[in-house]
Backbone as XML, in Angstrom:
<?xml version="1.0"?>
<chain id="A" units="angstrom">
  <residue number="1" name="MET">
    <atom name="N" x="11.711" y="-8.888" z="27.277"/>
    <atom name="CA" x="10.494" y="-8.102" z="27.214"/>
    <atom name="C" x="10.162" y="-7.776" z="25.763"/>
  </residue>
  <residue number="2" name="GLY">
    <atom name="N" x="8.884" y="-7.831" z="25.421"/>
    <atom name="CA" x="8.438" y="-7.578" z="24.053"/>
    <atom name="C" x="8.435" y="-6.105" z="23.707"/>
  </residue>
  <residue number="3" name="LYS">
    <atom name="N" x="8.037" y="-5.839" z="22.506"/>
    <atom name="CA" x="7.968" y="-4.459" z="22.027"/>
    <atom name="C" x="6.781" y="-3.737" z="22.657"/>
  </residue>
  <residue number="4" name="SER">
    <atom name="N" x="6.942" y="-2.431" z="22.772"/>
    <atom name="CA" x="5.880" y="-1.585" z="23.331"/>
    <atom name="C" x="5.030" y="-1.021" z="22.198"/>
  </residue>
  <residue number="5" name="LEU">
    <atom name="N" x="3.951" y="-0.378" z="22.564"/>
    <atom name="CA" x="3.093" y="0.301" z="21.599"/>
    <atom name="C" x="3.915" y="1.278" z="20.763"/>
  </residue>
  <residue number="6" name="GLU">
    <atom name="N" x="4.759" y="2.053" z="21.414"/>
    <atom name="CA" x="5.578" y="3.046" z="20.713"/>
    <atom name="C" x="6.542" y="2.384" z="19.738"/>
  </residue>
  <residue number="7" name="ASP">
    <atom name="N" x="7.085" y="1.205" z="20.131"/>
    <atom name="CA" x="7.982" y="0.480" z="19.233"/>
    <atom name="C" x="7.261" y="0.117" z="17.938"/>
  </residue>
  <residue number="8" name="TYR">
    <atom name="N" x="6.040" y="-0.426" z="18.073"/>
    <atom name="CA" x="5.274" y="-0.805" z="16.887"/>
    <atom name="C" x="4.887" y="0.413" z="16.058"/>
  </residue>
  <residue number="9" name="LEU">
    <atom name="N" x="4.475" y="1.496" z="16.709"/>
    <atom name="CA" x="4.065" y="2.686" z="15.971"/>
    <atom name="C" x="5.219" y="3.320" z="15.205"/>
  </residue>
  <residue number="10" name="SER">
    <atom name="N" x="6.444" y="3.056" z="15.618"/>
    <atom name="CA" x="7.596" y="3.631" z="14.926"/>
    <atom name="C" x="7.987" y="2.836" z="13.678"/>
  </residue>
  <residue number="11" name="LEU">
    <atom name="N" x="7.367" y="1.666" z="13.479"/>
    <atom name="CA" x="7.695" y="0.834" z="12.322"/>
    <atom name="C" x="7.017" y="1.375" z="11.062"/>
  </residue>
  <residue number="12" name="PRO">
    <atom name="N" x="7.627" y="1.147" z="9.902"/>
    <atom name="CA" x="7.074" y="1.693" z="8.646"/>
    <atom name="C" x="5.963" y="0.813" z="8.058"/>
  </residue>
  <residue number="13" name="TYR">
    <atom name="N" x="4.808" y="0.811" z="8.714"/>
    <atom name="CA" x="3.672" y="0.030" z="8.218"/>
    <atom name="C" x="3.187" y="0.603" z="6.887"/>
  </residue>
  <residue number="14" name="ASN">
    <atom name="N" x="2.635" y="-0.270" z="6.054"/>
    <atom name="CA" x="2.103" y="0.126" z="4.754"/>
    <atom name="C" x="0.641" y="0.511" z="4.910"/>
  </residue>
  <residue number="15" name="ILE">
    <atom name="N" x="0.364" y="1.781" z="4.718"/>
    <atom name="CA" x="-0.993" y="2.297" z="4.857"/>
    <atom name="C" x="-1.522" y="2.623" z="3.466"/>
  </residue>
  <residue number="16" name="GLU">
    <atom name="N" x="-2.652" y="2.028" z="3.151"/>
    <atom name="CA" x="-3.292" y="2.256" z="1.859"/>
    <atom name="C" x="-4.456" y="3.213" z="2.067"/>
  </residue>
  <residue number="17" name="VAL">
    <atom name="N" x="-4.471" y="4.292" z="1.289"/>
    <atom name="CA" x="-5.548" y="5.279" z="1.375"/>
    <atom name="C" x="-6.225" y="5.359" z="0.012"/>
  </residue>
  <residue number="18" name="LYS">
    <atom name="N" x="-7.552" y="5.260" z="0.024"/>
    <atom name="CA" x="-8.323" y="5.373" z="-1.212"/>
    <atom name="C" x="-9.400" y="6.431" z="-1.027"/>
  </residue>
  <residue number="19" name="ARG">
    <atom name="N" x="-9.639" y="7.156" z="-2.087"/>
    <atom name="CA" x="-10.716" y="8.148" z="-2.053"/>
    <atom name="C" x="-11.988" y="7.473" z="-2.553"/>
  </residue>
  <residue number="20" name="ASN">
    <atom name="N" x="-13.038" y="7.570" z="-1.766"/>
    <atom name="CA" x="-14.318" y="6.985" z="-2.136"/>
    <atom name="C" x="-15.030" y="7.879" z="-3.148"/>
  </residue>
  <residue number="21" name="GLU">
    <atom name="N" x="-16.014" y="7.321" z="-3.829"/>
    <atom name="CA" x="-16.758" y="8.081" z="-4.825"/>
    <atom name="C" x="-17.447" y="9.308" z="-4.239"/>
  </residue>
  <residue number="22" name="ASP">
    <atom name="N" x="-17.829" y="9.243" z="-2.968"/>
    <atom name="CA" x="-18.511" y="10.373" z="-2.335"/>
    <atom name="C" x="-17.544" y="11.443" z="-1.810"/>
  </residue>
  <residue number="23" name="GLY">
    <atom name="N" x="-16.237" y="11.244" z="-2.064"/>
    <atom name="CA" x="-15.242" y="12.231" z="-1.652"/>
    <atom name="C" x="-14.612" y="11.965" z="-0.300"/>
  </residue>
  <residue number="24" name="THR">
    <atom name="N" x="-15.128" y="10.992" z="0.440"/>
    <atom name="CA" x="-14.520" y="10.634" z="1.724"/>
    <atom name="C" x="-13.303" y="9.751" z="1.464"/>
  </residue>
  <residue number="25" name="TYR">
    <atom name="N" x="-12.572" y="9.452" z="2.514"/>
    <atom name="CA" x="-11.350" y="8.656" z="2.386"/>
    <atom name="C" x="-11.431" y="7.407" z="3.250"/>
  </residue>
  <residue number="26" name="PHE">
    <atom name="N" x="-10.890" y="6.324" z="2.723"/>
    <atom name="CA" x="-10.803" y="5.048" z="3.426"/>
    <atom name="C" x="-9.331" y="4.700" z="3.548"/>
  </residue>
  <residue number="27" name="ALA">
    <atom name="N" x="-8.920" y="4.274" z="4.733"/>
    <atom name="CA" x="-7.523" y="3.886" z="4.940"/>
    <atom name="C" x="-7.467" y="2.568" z="5.691"/>
  </residue>
  <residue number="28" name="LYS">
    <atom name="N" x="-6.460" y="1.759" z="5.345"/>
    <atom name="CA" x="-6.231" y="0.517" z="6.076"/>
    <atom name="C" x="-4.738" y="0.270" z="6.168"/>
  </residue>
  <residue number="29" name="VAL">
    <atom name="N" x="-4.359" y="-0.448" z="7.228"/>
    <atom name="CA" x="-2.966" y="-0.844" z="7.413"/>
    <atom name="C" x="-2.865" y="-2.261" z="6.873"/>
  </residue>
  <residue number="30" name="LYS">
    <atom name="N" x="-2.083" y="-2.442" z="5.828"/>
    <atom name="CA" x="-2.037" y="-3.722" z="5.137"/>
    <atom name="C" x="-1.615" y="-4.880" z="6.042"/>
  </residue>
  <residue number="31" name="GLU">
    <atom name="N" x="-0.694" y="-4.639" z="6.949"/>
    <atom name="CA" x="-0.174" y="-5.729" z="7.789"/>
    <atom name="C" x="-1.048" y="-6.039" z="8.998"/>
  </residue>
  <residue number="32" name="LEU">
    <atom name="N" x="-1.972" y="-5.161" z="9.335"/>
    <atom name="CA" x="-2.792" y="-5.338" z="10.533"/>
    <atom name="C" x="-4.242" y="-5.619" z="10.119"/>
  </residue>
  <residue number="33" name="PRO">
    <atom name="N" x="-4.636" y="-6.880" z="10.026"/>
    <atom name="CA" x="-5.981" y="-7.231" z="9.548"/>
    <atom name="C" x="-7.077" y="-6.542" z="10.347"/>
  </residue>
  <residue number="34" name="GLY">
    <atom name="N" x="-7.969" y="-5.880" z="9.637"/>
    <atom name="CA" x="-9.086" y="-5.202" z="10.286"/>
    <atom name="C" x="-8.775" y="-3.814" z="10.804"/>
  </residue>
  <residue number="35" name="CYS">
    <atom name="N" x="-7.540" y="-3.358" z="10.663"/>
    <atom name="CA" x="-7.165" y="-2.023" z="11.117"/>
    <atom name="C" x="-7.459" y="-1.045" z="9.985"/>
  </residue>
  <residue number="36" name="MET">
    <atom name="N" x="-8.606" y="-0.343" z="10.118"/>
    <atom name="CA" x="-9.044" y="0.552" z="9.051"/>
    <atom name="C" x="-9.873" y="1.688" z="9.623"/>
  </residue>
  <residue number="37" name="THR">
    <atom name="N" x="-10.097" y="2.686" z="8.784"/>
    <atom name="CA" x="-10.915" y="3.823" z="9.190"/>
    <atom name="C" x="-11.420" y="4.553" z="7.958"/>
  </residue>
  <residue number="38" name="GLU">
    <atom name="N" x="-12.368" y="5.453" z="8.159"/>
    <atom name="CA" x="-12.848" y="6.344" z="7.107"/>
    <atom name="C" x="-12.910" y="7.753" z="7.668"/>
  </residue>
  <residue number="39" name="ALA">
    <atom name="N" x="-12.741" y="8.738" z="6.783"/>
    <atom name="CA" x="-12.766" y="10.136" z="7.210"/>
    <atom name="C" x="-13.267" y="11.010" z="6.071"/>
  </residue>
  <residue number="40" name="ASP">
    <atom name="N" x="-13.679" y="12.209" z="6.430"/>
    <atom name="CA" x="-14.189" y="13.150" z="5.433"/>
    <atom name="C" x="-13.091" y="13.786" z="4.599"/>
  </residue>
  <residue number="41" name="THR">
    <atom name="N" x="-11.902" y="13.998" z="5.195"/>
    <atom name="CA" x="-10.808" y="14.645" z="4.475"/>
    <atom name="C" x="-9.537" y="13.815" z="4.581"/>
  </residue>
  <residue number="42" name="PHE">
    <atom name="N" x="-8.606" y="14.110" z="3.688"/>
    <atom name="CA" x="-7.326" y="13.401" z="3.707"/>
    <atom name="C" x="-6.578" y="13.686" z="5.008"/>
  </residue>
  <residue number="43" name="ALA">
    <atom name="N" x="-6.629" y="14.934" z="5.470"/>
    <atom name="CA" x="-5.953" y="15.296" z="6.722"/>
    <atom name="C" x="-6.524" y="14.504" z="7.898"/>
  </residue>
  <residue number="44" name="GLU">
    <atom name="N" x="-7.841" y="14.337" z="7.918"/>
    <atom name="CA" x="-8.473" y="13.577" z="9.006"/>
    <atom name="C" x="-8.117" y="12.101" z="8.946"/>
  </residue>
  <residue number="45" name="VAL">
    <atom name="N" x="-8.037" y="11.548" z="7.752"/>
    <atom name="CA" x="-7.782" y="10.109" z="7.638"/>
    <atom name="C" x="-6.394" y="9.760" z="8.173"/>
  </residue>
  <residue number="46" name="GLU">
    <atom name="N" x="-5.451" y="10.664" z="8.038"/>
    <atom name="CA" x="-4.100" y="10.422" z="8.561"/>
    <atom name="C" x="-4.125" y="10.276" z="10.084"/>
  </residue>
  <residue number="47" name="GLU">
    <atom name="N" x="-4.827" y="11.196" z="10.735"/>
    <atom name="CA" x="-4.929" y="11.142" z="12.197"/>
    <atom name="C" x="-5.742" y="9.924" z="12.648"/>
  </residue>
  <residue number="48" name="MET">
    <atom name="N" x="-6.813" y="9.652" z="11.918"/>
    <atom name="CA" x="-7.702" y="8.567" z="12.315"/>
    <atom name="C" x="-7.076" y="7.187" z="12.114"/>
  </residue>
  <residue number="49" name="ILE">
    <atom name="N" x="-6.244" y="7.016" z="11.086"/>
    <atom name="CA" x="-5.611" y="5.704" z="10.905"/>
    <atom name="C" x="-4.584" y="5.486" z="12.007"/>
  </residue>
  <residue number="50" name="ARG">
    <atom name="N" x="-3.940" y="6.548" z="12.447"/>
    <atom name="CA" x="-3.008" y="6.408" z="13.583"/>
    <atom name="C" x="-3.780" y="5.985" z="14.837"/>
  </residue>
  <residue number="51" name="ASP">
    <atom name="N" x="-4.931" y="6.598" z="15.076"/>
    <atom name="CA" x="-5.764" y="6.204" z="16.216"/>
    <atom name="C" x="-6.198" y="4.748" z="16.100"/>
  </residue>
  <residue number="52" name="ALA">
    <atom name="N" x="-6.555" y="4.327" z="14.887"/>
    <atom name="CA" x="-6.961" y="2.934" z="14.667"/>
    <atom name="C" x="-5.788" y="1.985" z="14.938"/>
  </residue>
  <residue number="53" name="MET">
    <atom name="N" x="-4.596" y="2.378" z="14.522"/>
    <atom name="CA" x="-3.411" y="1.551" z="14.778"/>
    <atom name="C" x="-3.152" y="1.424" z="16.282"/>
  </residue>
  <residue number="54" name="ILE">
    <atom name="N" x="-3.271" y="2.544" z="16.983"/>
    <atom name="CA" x="-3.048" y="2.517" z="18.435"/>
    <atom name="C" x="-4.017" y="1.542" z="19.086"/>
  </residue>
  <residue number="55" name="ALA">
    <atom name="N" x="-5.300" y="1.652" z="18.731"/>
    <atom name="CA" x="-6.308" y="0.767" z="19.322"/>
    <atom name="C" x="-6.031" y="-0.689" z="18.962"/>
  </residue>
  <residue number="56" name="TRP">
    <atom name="N" x="-5.702" y="-0.950" z="17.705"/>
    <atom name="CA" x="-5.449" y="-2.323" z="17.237"/>
    <atom name="C" x="-4.273" y="-2.931" z="17.997"/>
  </residue>
  <residue number="57" name="ILE">
    <atom name="N" x="-3.188" y="-2.189" z="18.074"/>
    <atom name="CA" x="-1.970" y="-2.702" z="18.718"/>
    <atom name="C" x="-2.179" y="-2.857" z="20.222"/>
  </residue>
  <residue number="58" name="GLU">
    <atom name="N" x="-2.871" y="-1.905" z="20.862"/>
    <atom name="CA" x="-3.141" y="-2.023" z="22.300"/>
    <atom name="C" x="-3.919" y="-3.297" z="22.611"/>
  </residue>
  <residue number="59" name="VAL">
    <atom name="N" x="-4.955" y="-3.575" z="21.845"/>
    <atom name="CA" x="-5.748" y="-4.795" z="22.061"/>
    <atom name="C" x="-4.881" y="-6.030" z="21.849"/>
  </residue>
  <residue number="60" name="ALA">
    <atom name="N" x="-4.096" y="-6.035" z="20.794"/>
    <atom name="CA" x="-3.232" y="-7.180" z="20.520"/>
    <atom name="C" x="-2.238" y="-7.408" z="21.658"/>
  </residue>
  <residue number="61" name="LEU">
    <atom name="N" x="-1.653" y="-6.321" z="22.159"/>
    <atom name="CA" x="-0.703" y="-6.453" z="23.276"/>
    <atom name="C" x="-1.408" y="-6.999" z="24.526"/>
  </residue>
  <residue number="62" name="GLU">
    <atom name="N" x="-2.598" y="-6.480" z="24.825"/>
    <atom name="CA" x="-3.348" y="-6.930" z="26.007"/>
    <atom name="C" x="-3.766" y="-8.390" z="25.899"/>
  </residue>
  <residue number="63" name="GLU">
    <atom name="N" x="-4.146" y="-8.812" z="24.687"/>
    <atom name="CA" x="-4.655" y="-10.171" z="24.477"/>
    <atom name="C" x="-3.560" y="-11.171" z="24.122"/>
  </residue>
  <residue number="64" name="GLY">
    <atom name="N" x="-2.341" y="-10.701" z="23.975"/>
    <atom name="CA" x="-1.240" y="-11.589" z="23.604"/>
    <atom name="C" x="-1.307" y="-12.064" z="22.162"/>
  </residue>
  <residue number="65" name="ILE">
    <atom name="N" x="-1.970" y="-11.281" z="21.314"/>
    <atom name="CA" x="-2.095" y="-11.613" z="19.890"/>
    <atom name="C" x="-0.811" y="-11.178" z="19.183"/>
  </residue>
  <residue number="66" name="PRO">
    <atom name="N" x="-0.225" y="-12.051" z="18.352"/>
    <atom name="CA" x="0.986" y="-11.657" z="17.618"/>
    <atom name="C" x="0.703" y="-10.446" z="16.716"/>
  </residue>
  <residue number="67" name="ILE">
    <atom name="N" x="1.627" y="-9.527" z="16.693"/>
    <atom name="CA" x="1.474" y="-8.304" z="15.911"/>
    <atom name="C" x="2.410" y="-8.384" z="14.705"/>
  </residue>
  <residue number="68" name="PRO">
    <atom name="N" x="1.825" y="-8.458" z="13.516"/>
    <atom name="CA" x="2.673" y="-8.517" z="12.322"/>
    <atom name="C" x="3.486" y="-7.237" z="12.165"/>
  </residue>
  <residue number="69" name="GLU">
    <atom name="N" x="4.682" y="-7.386" z="11.657"/>
    <atom name="CA" x="5.519" y="-6.226" z="11.379"/>
    <atom name="C" x="5.628" y="-6.041" z="9.873"/>
  </residue>
  <residue number="70" name="PRO">
    <atom name="N" x="5.888" y="-4.824" z="9.431"/>
    <atom name="CA" x="6.012" y="-4.594" z="7.988"/>
    <atom name="C" x="7.204" y="-5.339" z="7.410"/>
  </residue>
  <residue number="71" name="ARG">
    <atom name="N" x="7.029" y="-5.779" z="6.178"/>
    <atom name="CA" x="8.147" y="-6.431" z="5.499"/>
    <atom name="C" x="9.145" y="-5.365" z="5.072"/>
  </residue>
  <residue number="72" name="PRO">
    <atom name="N" x="10.415" y="-5.633" z="5.272"/>
    <atom name="CA" x="11.425" y="-4.655" z="4.864"/>
    <atom name="C" x="11.424" y="-4.461" z="3.345"/>
  </residue>
  <residue number="73" name="LEU">
    <atom name="N" x="11.667" y="-3.232" z="2.909"/>
    <atom name="CA" x="11.723" y="-2.944" z="1.482"/>
    <atom name="C" x="12.832" y="-3.733" z="0.784"/>
  </residue>
  <residue number="74" name="GLU">
    <atom name="N" x="13.844" y="-4.132" z="1.536"/>
    <atom name="CA" x="14.961" y="-4.855" z="0.934"/>
    <atom name="C" x="14.512" y="-6.179" z="0.326"/>
  </residue>
  <residue number="75" name="GLU">
    <atom name="N" x="13.346" y="-6.691" z="0.735"/>
    <atom name="CA" x="12.859" y="-7.948" z="0.184"/>
    <atom name="C" x="12.420" y="-7.790" z="-1.268"/>
  </residue>
  <residue number="76" name="PHE">
    <atom name="N" x="12.258" y="-6.557" z="-1.718"/>
    <atom name="CA" x="11.795" y="-6.305" z="-3.067"/>
    <atom name="C" x="12.870" y="-5.562" z="-3.847"/>
  </residue>
  <residue number="77" name="SER">
    <atom name="N" x="13.266" y="-6.116" z="-4.963"/>
    <atom name="CA" x="14.319" y="-5.492" z="-5.761"/>
    <atom name="C" x="13.764" y="-4.419" z="-6.684"/>
  </residue>
  <residue number="78" name="GLY">
    <atom name="N" x="12.444" y="-4.466" z="-6.962"/>
    <atom name="CA" x="11.876" y="-3.534" z="-7.918"/>
    <atom name="C" x="12.035" y="-4.028" z="-9.346"/>
  </residue>
  <residue number="79" name="ARG">
    <atom name="N" x="12.510" y="-5.229" z="-9.493"/>
    <atom name="CA" x="12.770" y="-5.782" z="-10.825"/>
    <atom name="C" x="12.097" y="-7.139" z="-10.945"/>
  </residue>
  <residue number="80" name="PHE">
    <atom name="N" x="11.464" y="-7.372" z="-12.092"/>
    <atom name="CA" x="10.970" y="-8.702" z="-12.416"/>
    <atom name="C" x="10.983" y="-8.863" z="-13.926"/>
  </residue>
  <residue number="81" name="VAL">
    <atom name="N" x="11.088" y="-10.093" z="-14.365"/>
    <atom name="CA" x="11.153" y="-10.388" z="-15.785"/>
    <atom name="C" x="9.757" y="-10.756" z="-16.256"/>
  </residue>
  <residue number="82" name="LEU">
    <atom name="N" x="9.382" y="-10.229" z="-17.405"/>
    <atom name="CA" x="8.048" y="-10.447" z="-17.938"/>
    <atom name="C" x="8.148" y="-10.915" z="-19.383"/>
  </residue>
  <residue number="83" name="ARG">
    <atom name="N" x="7.545" y="-12.044" z="-19.676"/>
    <atom name="CA" x="7.507" y="-12.558" z="-21.046"/>
    <atom name="C" x="6.115" y="-12.278" z="-21.609"/>
  </residue>
  <residue number="84" name="LEU">
    <atom name="N" x="6.096" y="-11.750" z="-22.841"/>
    <atom name="CA" x="4.833" y="-11.425" z="-23.502"/>
    <atom name="C" x="4.761" y="-12.135" z="-24.842"/>
  </residue>
  <residue number="85" name="PRO">
    <atom name="N" x="3.561" y="-12.437" z="-25.287"/>
    <atom name="CA" x="3.429" y="-12.895" z="-26.671"/>
    <atom name="C" x="3.903" y="-11.767" z="-27.599"/>
  </residue>
  <residue number="86" name="LYS">
    <atom name="N" x="4.427" y="-12.124" z="-28.749"/>
    <atom name="CA" x="4.978" y="-11.122" z="-29.670"/>
    <atom name="C" x="3.953" y="-10.051" z="-30.034"/>
  </residue>
  <residue number="87" name="SER">
    <atom name="N" x="2.705" y="-10.448" z="-30.230"/>
    <atom name="CA" x="1.689" y="-9.472" z="-30.624"/>
    <atom name="C" x="1.421" y="-8.464" z="-29.502"/>
  </residue>
  <residue number="88" name="LEU">
    <atom name="N" x="1.415" y="-8.927" z="-28.263"/>
    <atom name="CA" x="1.209" y="-8.024" z="-27.137"/>
    <atom name="C" x="2.419" y="-7.112" z="-26.954"/>
  </residue>
  <residue number="89" name="HIS">
    <atom name="N" x="3.616" y="-7.651" z="-27.136"/>
    <atom name="CA" x="4.841" y="-6.856" z="-27.056"/>
    <atom name="C" x="4.780" y="-5.726" z="-28.087"/>
  </residue>
  <residue number="90" name="ARG">
    <atom name="N" x="4.332" y="-6.062" z="-29.300"/>
    <atom name="CA" x="4.204" y="-5.064" z="-30.362"/>
    <atom name="C" x="3.214" y="-3.966" z="-29.948"/>
  </residue>
  <residue number="91" name="ASP">
    <atom name="N" x="2.059" y="-4.372" z="-29.400"/>
    <atom name="CA" x="1.040" y="-3.401" z="-28.997"/>
    <atom name="C" x="1.536" y="-2.490" z="-27.881"/>
  </residue>
  <residue number="92" name="VAL">
    <atom name="N" x="2.251" y="-3.065" z="-26.925"/>
    <atom name="CA" x="2.808" y="-2.268" z="-25.831"/>
    <atom name="C" x="3.851" y="-1.289" z="-26.375"/>
  </residue>
  <residue number="93" name="ALA">
    <atom name="N" x="4.699" y="-1.759" z="-27.269"/>
    <atom name="CA" x="5.723" y="-0.888" z="-27.858"/>
    <atom name="C" x="5.078" y="0.272" z="-28.597"/>
  </residue>
  <residue number="94" name="ARG">
    <atom name="N" x="3.995" y="0.015" z="-29.314"/>
    <atom name="CA" x="3.293" y="1.080" z="-30.042"/>
    <atom name="C" x="2.687" y="2.102" z="-29.079"/>
  </residue>
  <residue number="95" name="LYS">
    <atom name="N" x="2.057" y="1.613" z="-28.012"/>
    <atom name="CA" x="1.460" y="2.524" z="-27.017"/>
    <atom name="C" x="2.543" y="3.395" z="-26.373"/>
  </residue>
  <residue number="96" name="ALA">
    <atom name="N" x="3.657" y="2.765" z="-26.014"/>
    <atom name="CA" x="4.752" y="3.512" z="-25.392"/>
    <atom name="C" x="5.282" y="4.577" z="-26.350"/>
  </residue>
  <residue number="97" name="GLU">
    <atom name="N" x="5.415" y="4.216" z="-27.611"/>
    <atom name="CA" x="5.905" y="5.169" z="-28.611"/>
    <atom name="C" x="4.917" y="6.325" z="-28.785"/>
  </residue>
  <residue number="98" name="GLU">
    <atom name="N" x="3.629" y="6.025" z="-28.803"/>
    <atom name="CA" x="2.606" y="7.071" z="-28.919"/>
    <atom name="C" x="2.701" y="8.077" z="-27.775"/>
  </residue>
  <residue number="99" name="GLU">
    <atom name="N" x="3.028" y="7.585" z="-26.593"/>
    <atom name="CA" x="3.114" y="8.461" z="-25.420"/>
    <atom name="C" x="4.511" y="9.034" z="-25.207"/>
  </residue>
  <residue number="100" name="GLY">
    <atom name="N" x="5.449" y="8.610" z="-26.041"/>
    <atom name="CA" x="6.799" y="9.150" z="-25.949"/>
    <atom name="C" x="7.575" y="8.686" z="-24.731"/>
  </residue>
  <residue number="101" name="VAL">
    <atom name="N" x="7.310" y="7.445" z="-24.303"/>
    <atom name="CA" x="8.009" y="6.892" z="-23.141"/>
    <atom name="C" x="8.584" y="5.529" z="-23.510"/>
  </residue>
  <residue number="102" name="SER">
    <atom name="N" x="9.442" y="5.021" z="-22.636"/>
    <atom name="CA" x="9.990" y="3.684" z="-22.865"/>
    <atom name="C" x="8.927" y="2.633" z="-22.564"/>
  </residue>
  <residue number="103" name="ILE">
    <atom name="N" x="9.159" y="1.424" z="-23.039"/>
    <atom name="CA" x="8.246" y="0.317" z="-22.740"/>
    <atom name="C" x="8.168" y="0.112" z="-21.230"/>
  </residue>
  <residue number="104" name="ASN">
    <atom name="N" x="9.311" y="0.158" z="-20.540"/>
    <atom name="CA" x="9.313" y="-0.016" z="-19.081"/>
    <atom name="C" x="8.465" y="1.044" z="-18.397"/>
  </residue>
  <residue number="105" name="GLN">
    <atom name="N" x="8.612" y="2.304" z="-18.799"/>
    <atom name="CA" x="7.830" y="3.374" z="-18.186"/>
    <atom name="C" x="6.338" y="3.173" z="-18.444"/>
  </residue>
  <residue number="106" name="TRP">
    <atom name="N" x="5.991" y="2.765" z="-19.664"/>
    <atom name="CA" x="4.588" y="2.557" z="-19.999"/>
    <atom name="C" x="3.995" y="1.431" z="-19.154"/>
  </residue>
  <residue number="107" name="ILE">
    <atom name="N" x="4.749" y="0.331" z="-18.994"/>
    <atom name="CA" x="4.259" y="-0.806" z="-18.209"/>
    <atom name="C" x="4.121" y="-0.423" z="-16.735"/>
  </residue>
  <residue number="108" name="VAL">
    <atom name="N" x="5.061" y="0.326" z="-16.191"/>
    <atom name="CA" x="4.961" y="0.770" z="-14.796"/>
    <atom name="C" x="3.694" y="1.606" z="-14.609"/>
  </residue>
  <residue number="109" name="ALA">
    <atom name="N" x="3.419" y="2.517" z="-15.547"/>
    <atom name="CA" x="2.203" y="3.342" z="-15.447"/>
    <atom name="C" x="0.949" y="2.486" z="-15.560"/>
  </residue>
  <residue number="110" name="ALA">
    <atom name="N" x="0.965" y="1.496" z="-16.451"/>
    <atom name="CA" x="-0.206" y="0.619" z="-16.601"/>
    <atom name="C" x="-0.446" y="-0.194" z="-15.340"/>
  </residue>
  <residue number="111" name="VAL">
    <atom name="N" x="0.606" y="-0.699" z="-14.735"/>
    <atom name="CA" x="0.457" y="-1.469" z="-13.489"/>
    <atom name="C" x="-0.050" y="-0.556" z="-12.380"/>
  </residue>
  <residue number="112" name="ALA">
    <atom name="N" x="0.485" y="0.658" z="-12.286"/>
    <atom name="CA" x="0.062" y="1.597" z="-11.254"/>
    <atom name="C" x="-1.418" y="1.933" z="-11.397"/>
  </residue>
  <residue number="113" name="ARG">
    <atom name="N" x="-1.880" y="2.131" z="-12.635"/>
    <atom name="CA" x="-3.315" y="2.408" z="-12.860"/>
    <atom name="C" x="-4.164" y="1.219" z="-12.412"/>
  </residue>
  <residue number="114" name="GLU">
    <atom name="N" x="-3.696" y="0.043" z="-12.653"/>
    <atom name="CA" x="-4.480" y="-1.171" z="-12.340"/>
    <atom name="C" x="-4.609" y="-1.426" z="-10.848"/>
  </residue>
  <residue number="115" name="ILE">
    <atom name="N" x="-3.586" y="-1.136" z="-10.059"/>
    <atom name="CA" x="-3.622" y="-1.497" z="-8.640"/>
    <atom name="C" x="-4.222" y="-0.427" z="-7.746"/>
  </residue>
  <residue number="116" name="ARG">
    <atom name="N" x="-4.618" y="0.686" z="-8.279"/>
    <atom name="CA" x="-5.247" y="1.747" z="-7.469"/>
    <atom name="C" x="-6.525" y="1.306" z="-6.875"/>
  </residue>
</chain>
């Protein structure tokens, strides 16, 4: 027997929440294509994305559509090697020094700003 709705809801799906320019919130479940919602407040978006997940998974179960599961965090080490041209390495080192952080910390912050 396959997994139930409750089994899927207990999995650690990756939910992305973004604040829109008008102050509302948009949320989507990365692993479930088309599973998304919008809400006026952050508190509402949490409840509404759960409702969207329930509806998405129920339809998939009824229609026999395969339901993607979240990828385990163990697949990601959190480490990768990055080669930079010397001039860019110098510029990054200067920026990190200006902010009083390590090069690694500065790059993590820059990547985080970019993917928002």
